[in-house]
N, C-alpha and C positions, 0 to 999 in steps of 0.2 A: 276358604283362604285364612290361613293363620295371620294373627297380629304381627308376628315376627316376620313373615314373608313379605308382608304388604310394607313394613317399614324399610327393609331391605331394597325393594322396588322403588321405593321414594328415594332412599340415600343414593341408588344407583343413576336416578335421573338427574339429581344435582351436580354441578361441577364441583369437582373437589377443589379444597383451600389452594392448593398448589396452582391449579388452573386459573381460579379465580385471581390470585396475585398476578400472575402470567398476563393476563388480559388487561388488568389494572396498571402494570408496568408499560404495556404496549401502547395503551392509551395515552398514558403521561409522555412517552417519548414520542408519539405521533403527534401531540398537542405543544410540545415544546420546540418541534419543529429540528431540523439539522443542526449539529454544533456549529458555532460561528466559524465562518472562512470554509467549511466543508465543500460549499458548492461555489466558491469564489471563482470567477473566470482565471483561467491561467494564462498570463501573457505569453506569445509565442517565444518570447526570450527566456522563459523560466523553464522551458523543457528542451532538454539535447539527448542526442543519441550517441550511443558508443558501442563498437563493436568490440567483443571479448571473446578471445580464443580459449579453448581448453575445456569448456563445459560441454559433458557429454550425456548428462542424465538430468532429468528434471528436479530430482533431489539436490543437486550440486547447486543449484542457483540459489539455496538459501544463504549460504555464507557469503556469496557475492553480494546478495542484496543487502545482507546486515551489515557488511562492511561499506558499502556506499551510503546506505543511509545513517552511518555513523558520522559521515562528513559532514561538519557544521554547515548548514543553510540547506543542506539536501532533505526535502520533504519526502518524496515517494520514488521507489524505484520497481519497475517491472523489467522481465526479462522474456524475450521471445527466443526460446532454444532453437526453432528452426533456422532462424537467421542469425543467431549468436549477437542479439541485437538488446543492450539495456536502455531503456527510456528512464531518463532521469529527470525529476521535477524538482525543480529549485525554488525556494521561498522566495518571494518578489522581493526585489531589491537588495538581495544577498550576492554577494560575488563568490562563486565557486571556481577555482583555476583547474586547468586541465590536468595540472600536476597533481593537484590534491586527488581528484577521481583517479588517475593512472596508480597513484600510491595504494588507495583502496584495493584496487583491482589486484595489484601486485600482493598486497598482504593477504589475499583471499587464495592465493596461488594459482592466478589465472592471467593470461596475457592481454594487455590493453592494447587496442588497436586504434582506429580512426575514431574521433570525435566529431559529430556534425551537430552544428548549431545554424539557426537560420540566419540566411546570409545577411540580413539587416540587423542582426544582434551584434554587438560587441563580443570579442573573443579574448577574456582575461587570461593571461598567463599561458596562451599557446607555446608549448615547448618542441613542437614539431618542425 
């Protein structure tokens, strides 16, 4: 075996520089833990659902989600295409009105329908 061949075998057995960096970054992220508030429990009143008509393809949900998440106080939005249902998580202690949500849906060119909040929660600005 030539010296050059042996060196290439040794080099291949070592993790490359980028892989070592990736492993180090993962270790730091794991040790640091989740971002503050990332796993904070969500109060039942901080989550509501809204039926939205007009979305027919998965890719179409991007504009709707973007518009709803732009509403001050909205933290996160998911959309269930099968049931035409947006689940909206609101920052705890912040008031988001039905009117604000309906305006965001209309600006995305979709039709806002029913908004459902838990029955024990206040319903600020209901315009139905």
